[in-house]
C-alpha positions in Angstrom: 16.8 11.3 6.1 14.4 8.4 5.7 11.7 8.1 8.3 9.9 4.9 9.4 6.3 4.5 10.2 6.1 1.2 11.9 2.4 0.7 12.7 -0.6 1.5 10.6 -4.1 1.6 11.8 -6.4 1.6 8.8 -4.4 0.2 5.9 -1.7 -2.2 4.9 1.8 -0.9 4.4 3.1 -2.9 1.4 6.3 -4.9 2.2 7.8 -6.5 -0.9 10.1 -9.5 -0.2 11.8 -7.8 2.7 12.0 -4.3 1.2 10.5 -1.2 2.8 10.6 2.3 1.6 10.3 5.2 4.0 9.4 8.8 3.4 12.1 11.4 3.2 12.0 14.5 5.4 13.6 17.7 4.2 15.8 19.6 6.7 14.7 23.2 7.5 17.2 25.9 7.1 19.1 27.1 10.1 17.0 29.5 12.2 17.7 33.2 11.7 16.1 36.4 12.8 13.7 37.5 10.0 12.8 41.2 9.4 9.3 42.0 10.3 8.5 42.6 6.7 9.5 39.0 5.9 7.9 37.3 8.8 4.4 37.2 7.4 5.7 35.9 4.1 7.4 33.0 5.8 4.3 32.2 7.8 2.0 32.5 4.8 4.3 30.1 2.8 4.3 27.7 5.7 0.5 27.7 5.9 -0.1 27.2 2.2 2.9 24.9 2.0 1.3 22.4 4.5 -1.7 22.2 2.2 0.5 21.9 -0.9 2.7 19.2 0.6 -0.4 17.2 1.6 -1.8 17.5 -1.9 1.5 16.7 -3.6 2.9 14.1 -1.3 2.1 11.1 -3.6 4.2 12.7 -6.3 7.1 13.2 -3.9 6.8 9.7 -2.5 6.4 7.9 -5.8 9.5 9.7 -7.2 11.5 8.3 -4.3 9.9 4.8 -4.8 10.6 4.8 -8.5 14.2 5.8 -7.9 14.7 3.1 -5.2 13.1 0.4 -7.3 14.4 1.4 -10.8 17.1 4.0 -10.8 19.3 3.5 -7.8 22.0 0.9 -8.6 21.0 -2.5 -7.5 20.5 -6.1 -8.7 17.4 -7.0 -10.7 15.0 -9.3 -8.8 16.2 -8.2 -5.3 14.6 -5.7 -2.9 11.9 -4.6 -5.4 14.5 -3.7 -8.0 13.7 -4.0 -11.7 14.0 -2.2 -15.1 11.3 0.1 -16.5 8.5 -2.0 -18.0 9.8 -5.2 -16.2 8.4 -7.0 -13.2 10.0 -7.5 -9.9 8.6 -10.8 -8.5 8.7 -11.6 -4.8 9.9 -15.2 -4.5 9.0 -16.2 -1.0 6.3 -15.6 1.6 7.3 -13.3 4.4 8.3 -14.9 7.7 9.3 -13.6 11.2 12.9 -13.5 9.9 11.9 -10.3 8.1 12.2 -7.4 10.6 11.8 -4.2 8.6 8.1 -3.7 9.6 5.3 -2.7 7.3 2.7 -5.3 8.3 3.6 -7.8 5.5 1.0 -10.2 4.4 1.5 -14.0 4.5 -1.0 -14.8 1.8 0.3 -13.6 -1.6 3.5 -13.0 -3.6 3.8 -9.6 -5.1 4.7 -8.7 -8.7 5.6 -5.0 -9.1 6.5 -2.8 -12.1 7.0 0.8 -12.9 5.6 1.3 -16.4 6.2 4.2 -18.8 3.4 4.8 -21.2 4.4 8.3 -22.3 5.4 7.1 -25.8 3.2 4.0 -26.4 0.9 1.5 -24.6 2.4 -1.4 -22.7 0.5 -4.7 -22.7 0.2 -6.9 -19.6 -0.2 -10.6 -20.4 -1.3 -13.1 -17.9 -1.7 -16.9 -18.3 -4.6 -19.2 -17.4 -4.9 -18.8 -13.6 -7.4 -21.6 -13.2 -9.2 -21.0 -9.9 -6.3 -19.2 -8.2 -6.9 -15.7 -6.8 -4.9 -12.9 -8.4 -5.2 -9.2 -8.7 -3.3 -6.4 -10.5 -3.9 -2.8 -9.4 -2.9 0.1 -11.7 -2.1 3.4 -10.0 -1.3 6.7 -11.5 1.7 8.7 -10.2 -0.7 10.5 -7.8 -1.4 7.0 -6.2 -5.1 6.9 -7.3 -6.2 3.6 -9.0 -7.5 3.8 -12.5 -7.9 0.2 -13.4 -7.8 -3.4 -12.1 -7.3 -6.8 -13.6 -8.3 -9.6 -11.2 -10.1 -12.9 -10.7 -13.2 -10.7 -10.0 -13.0 -8.6 -13.1 -11.6 -11.0 -15.7 -12.1 -14.5 -14.4 -9.3 -17.1 -14.8 -7.7 -15.7 -17.9 -5.6 -15.9 -20.0 -5.7 -12.3 -21.3 -3.8 -9.3 -22.7 -4.5 -5.9 -21.3 -3.2 -2.6 -22.7 -2.0 0.1 -20.2 -2.7 3.2 -22.3 -1.2 6.6 -21.7 -3.2 9.8 -21.5 -2.4 11.0 -25.0 -2.7 7.7 -26.9 -5.1 7.9 -29.8 -4.0 4.9 -31.9 -5.4 1.4 -32.4 -4.6 -1.7 -30.4 -4.0 -5.2 -31.9 -6.8 -7.7 -32.1 -7.3 -9.6 -28.8 -5.9 -6.9 -26.6 -8.3 -5.3 -24.1 -7.8 -1.6 -23.4 -7.9 -0.6 -19.8 -9.1 2.8 -18.7 -6.6 5.5 -19.8 -3.9 6.1 -17.4 -4.2 9.7 -16.0 -0.4 10.0 -15.9 2.5 8.8 -18.2 4.0 6.8 -15.4 2.1 3.9 -13.8 2.8 1.7 -10.9 1.5 -1.9 -11.3 1.0 -3.9 -8.1 0.1 -7.6 -8.6 -0.7 -10.2 -6.0 -1.0 -13.9 -6.4 -2.3 -16.3 -3.8 0.0 -18.8 -2.2 -2.0 -21.6 -0.6 0.8 -23.2 1.3 4.6 -23.1 1.5 4.7 -26.0 -0.9 2.6 -23.9 -3.4 5.3 -21.3 -3.8 7.0 -23.1 -6.7 3.8 -23.1 -8.7 3.2 -19.4 -8.1 6.7 -18.7 -9.3 5.9 -20.5 -12.5 2.9 -18.3 -13.0 4.9 -15.2 -12.2 7.3 -16.1 -14.9 4.4 -15.9 -17.4 3.4 -12.4 -16.4 4.7 -10.3 -19.3 4.9 -6.5 -20.0 5.3 -5.8 -23.7 5.5 -2.3 -25.3 3.1 -2.0 -28.3 6.0 -1.7 -30.8 7.3 -5.1 -29.7 3.9 -6.8 -29.7 3.6 -9.9 -32.0 7.3 -10.2 -32.7 8.9 -13.6 -32.3 11.5 -14.1 -29.5 11.1 -10.5 -28.4 13.5 -9.2 -25.8 12.1 -6.0 -24.2 15.1 -3.6 -23.6 16.1 -3.0 -20.1 16.6 0.5 -18.9 17.0 2.1 -15.4 16.9 5.6 -16.8 14.8 7.5 -14.3 15.7 10.8 -12.6 17.0 11.0 -9.1 15.0 13.0 -6.5 16.7 16.0 -4.9 18.7 15.2 -1.8 16.9 16.3 1.3 19.8 16.0 3.7 21.6 18.9 2.0 18.8 20.9 0.4 15.9 22.3 2.5 13.9 22.8 -0.7 14.5 19.2 -1.9 10.9 18.1 -1.4 9.5 21.0 -3.5 12.1 20.5 -6.3 11.2 16.8 -6.5 7.4 17.6 -6.4 7.8 20.2 -9.2 9.7 17.8 -11.4 7.3 14.9 -10.7 4.2 17.1 -11.4 5.8 18.4 -14.6 6.4 14.9 -15.8 2.9 13.7 -14.5 0.5 16.6 -14.6 -2.4 16.6 -12.2 -5.9 16.2 -13.7 -7.7 19.3 -15.0 -10.5 18.7 -12.4 -7.9 19.8 -9.7 -6.8 22.9 -11.6 -8.1 25.4 -9.0 -5.8 23.9 -6.3 -2.9 23.6 -8.8 -3.4 27.4 -9.5 -3.2 28.1 -5.7 0.1 26.1 -5.4 1.5 28.0 -8.4 1.4 31.3 -6.5 4.3 29.8 -4.4 6.0 28.3 -7.5 4.8 24.8 -6.7 3.5 22.5 -9.4 4.1 21.7 -13.1 6.7 23.9 -14.7 7.4 25.8 -11.4 10.7 26.7 -9.8 10.8 27.4 -6.0 14.3 28.9 -6.2 12.8 31.9 -7.9 10.8 32.8 -4.7 11.6 35.4 -2.2 13.9 33.9 0.5 11.2 34.4 3.2 8.8 32.3 1.1 11.5 29.6 0.6 12.1 29.5 4.4 8.3 29.0 5.0 8.1 26.2 2.4 11.2 24.4 4.0 9.4 24.5 7.4 6.1 23.3 5.8 7.7 20.2 4.3 9.0 19.2 7.8 5.8 20.0 9.6 3.5 18.5 7.0 5.4 15.2 7.0 4.8 14.9 10.7 1.1 15.7 10.3 0.8 12.9 7.7 2.5 10.4 10.0 0.2 11.3 12.8 -2.8 11.1 10.5 -1.8 7.6 9.4 -1.8 6.4 13.0 -4.9 8.3 14.1 -7.8 8.0 11.6 -10.9 9.3 13.4 -13.1 8.9 10.4 -12.7 5.1 10.2 -15.8 2.9 10.8 -15.1 0.9 14.0 -17.2 -2.2 14.7 -16.5 -4.4 17.7 -13.0 -2.9 17.9 -12.2 -3.6 14.3 -11.3 -0.6 12.1 -12.3 -0.4 8.5 -10.2 1.6 6.0 -11.4 5.0 4.8 -14.1 4.5 2.2 -12.3 6.6 -0.3 -9.1 4.5 -0.2 -7.8 3.8 -3.7 -9.5 6.8 -5.2 -9.1 9.4 -2.5 -7.7 12.0 -4.8 -10.4 11.6 -7.4 -12.9 12.2 -4.5 -11.0 15.3 -3.2 -9.9 13.6 0.0 -6.2 14.7 -0.2 -5.3 14.0 3.4 -6.5 10.4 3.0 -4.7 10.1 -0.3 -1.4 11.3 1.3 -1.5 9.5 4.6 -3.5 6.3 4.4 -3.3 5.7 0.6 0.2 6.8 -0.4 2.3 6.8 2.8 0.4 4.0 4.4 -0.2 1.7 1.4 1.7 2.9 -1.7 -1.1 1.4 -3.7 -4.5 0.6 -2.1 -6.6 -2.2 -3.5 -10.1 -1.5 -4.8 -12.5 -2.4 -2.0 -14.3 -4.9 -4.4 -11.0 -6.8 -4.6 -9.7 -6.6 -1.0 -10.6 -4.9 2.3 -8.4 -5.1 5.3 -9.7 -4.5 8.9 -7.4 -3.8 11.9 -7.9 -4.6 15.6 -5.5 -3.4 18.3 -8.0 -3.4 21.2 -10.2 -6.0 22.8 -14.0 -6.0 23.4 -13.6 -3.5 26.3 -11.4 -1.2 24.2 -8.2 -2.1 26.0 -4.9 -2.6 24.1 -4.2 -6.2 23.0 -1.2 -7.7 24.9 0.5 -11.0 25.1 0.2 -10.8 28.8 -3.4 -11.9 28.5 -5.2 -14.7 26.7 -8.0 -14.0 24.2 -10.5 -15.8 22.0 -11.9 -14.7 18.6 -15.0 -16.8 18.0 -17.0 -16.8 14.7 -20.5 -18.4 15.2 -21.4 -21.4 13.0 -22.0 -20.2 9.5 -20.7 -16.7 10.2 -17.2 -16.7 8.9 -15.9 -13.6 7.1 -17.9 -13.1 3.9 -15.1 -13.3 1.4 -15.6 -15.0 -2.0 -11.9 -15.7 -2.6 -10.4 -16.2 0.9 -9.7 -14.5 4.2 -6.9 -14.4 6.7 -6.2 -13.1 10.2 -2.6 -12.2 10.8 -0.7 -11.4 14.0 1.7 -8.5 14.3 3.9 -7.3 17.1 3.9 -3.6 17.9 6.9 -3.0 15.5 4.7 -4.2 12.6 6.5 -7.5 12.1 5.3 -11.1 12.1 5.7 -12.9 15.4 8.3 -15.5 15.9 6.8 -18.7 17.4 7.7 -22.4 17.7 5.1 -23.6 15.1 5.9 -20.9 12.6 2.3 -19.9 12.3 1.6 -16.3 11.5 -2.0 -16.4 10.5 -5.3 -18.3 10.6 -6.9 -18.5 7.2 -9.9 -19.9 5.4 -7.4 -22.3 3.9 -5.9 -23.5 7.2 -9.0 -24.1 9.3 -10.2 -27.1 7.2 -13.9 -28.0 6.9 -16.1 -27.1 9.9 -19.1 -29.1 10.8 -22.5 -27.6 10.1 -23.1 -26.2 13.6 -19.4 -25.8 14.5 -18.1 -22.3 15.4 -14.6 -21.3 14.7 -12.7 -20.4 17.8 -9.2 -18.9 17.5 -7.0 -19.0 20.6 -4.9 -15.8 20.7 -2.1 -16.0 23.3 1.6 -16.2 23.8 1.9 -19.7 25.2 0.5 -22.7 23.3 -2.9 -23.8 24.5 -3.6 -27.4 25.5 -5.7 -29.9 23.7 -7.9 -29.1 20.6 -7.5 -25.4 21.0 -3.9 -25.7 19.7 -5.3 -26.4 16.2 -6.3 -22.8 15.7 -3.8 -21.1 18.0 -2.6 -17.8 16.7 0.7 -17.1 18.6 1.0 -13.7 20.2 4.2 -11.8 21.3 4.7 -11.1 25.0 4.0 -7.4 24.5 1.4 -5.4 22.6 0.1 -6.6 19.3 -2.5 -6.0 16.6 -4.4 -8.2 14.1 -5.2 -7.6 10.5 -8.3 -9.3 9.0 -7.8 -9.4 5.2 -10.8 -10.2 3.0 -10.2 -10.9 -0.7 -13.1 -10.4 -3.1 -15.2 -9.4 0.0 -19.0 -9.6 0.2 -21.1 -6.5 -0.2 -21.5 -6.1 3.5 -17.8 -5.7 3.9 -17.4 -3.3 1.0 -20.2 -1.2 2.4 -18.6 -1.5 5.9 -21.7 -2.8 7.7 -20.4 -6.3 8.6 -19.3 -6.7 12.2 -16.5 -9.1 13.0 -16.7 -10.6 16.5 -14.7 -8.8 19.1 -11.4 -10.1 20.4 -12.5 -11.2 23.9 -10.2 -11.7 27.0 -10.3 -15.2 28.5 -10.9 -15.1 32.2 -8.1 -16.8 34.2 -9.3 -20.0 36.0 -10.7 -19.4 39.5 -8.3 -20.4 42.3 -9.3 -23.4 44.3 -10.3 -22.7 47.9 
């Protein structure tokens, strides 16, 4: 079955135009009395299997995502669905009408593609973006980023950038910039383009229509039509097969081999027939039973790790993401890669391009609730240090935007207007609309618990280094009763 993780603490769960993908959970086999000689085998397989599942989870999850977004029958352009080497473009900003959770942003439109570079490079072309913020992250099948094309790295464009597979040794056309080699033959491209206002959506759609993915063999040809294919394999069905997760992992890792630097761990997994070229059905039944249990137990561990990240830096109640996010596997932090990076974010932005902080408690460490009124005050000249822009977005406990009479879901560097030299920014956070001037920067809260995400795009060094302290969310004392 598909499981939902509704609230994340340290990272954004990507929601694309109303589409959310949830992790599968394999069913364990029916309990049966095991002979004493088999019991230790089952426990050993379960123990090693939890480590193996944590390491291999991105391969499992991305196989499901690719099937949902490419292979499973659907309609191009809807719910993340597109052909191989073609973009899905979100066409509208998320509003409170979307109720599938995932902490969707209200700042950018997504452009997403599954790209196959097993046979040849694929070239990403972008138009002149003028001064508009944009960013494309390129993630290997193991969810680690290996390249980025953004306003920060490449300016306003235009430009042509080759996504090159691990075995490519040829030459690229003149004017095409080679990105770092993809570690795996399959690549997930996650693009984001700033929308300044609801009226700006039409212009962003025009830019999106100019984002192109062209296989090298089609480059330079007039009136080229890149073929459309949805030919990707379907993951094993977990509802009927207790070893489905491992079969899917093995097939995904065979197709997208792990890097040589992780060979020692791959060799350990191979002792239980997990990994490239392996077949878990050849194991002793006791080992199989242990692995089936491990898939269920490890999934629960990852979901708990996503919600409880003790290693996050916390300043004034705001939680920074894990420092390794985006490259956690490369740094050997496989739990972070599985929980926060893959399950929590699918693709995590490089910190130099974007850092998201989360607050679900006030200055006293108490849970934020719409039953109280709060202020978030930035002193004059002390707004979030973000070179592109920043936003503070409100979410109810179910990870959705909050319905409100003014249809305001965030306060942003674009919405506050120009402040006077010595003027602080005071954001009123409460359920009912405040009176007077405070209504200008009112961030409507739900009646129940809520949390905030402060997104910083092209953040300053102090945010990247996780030393900047946002002001705490402070409760507003109720007015004293008249005697």
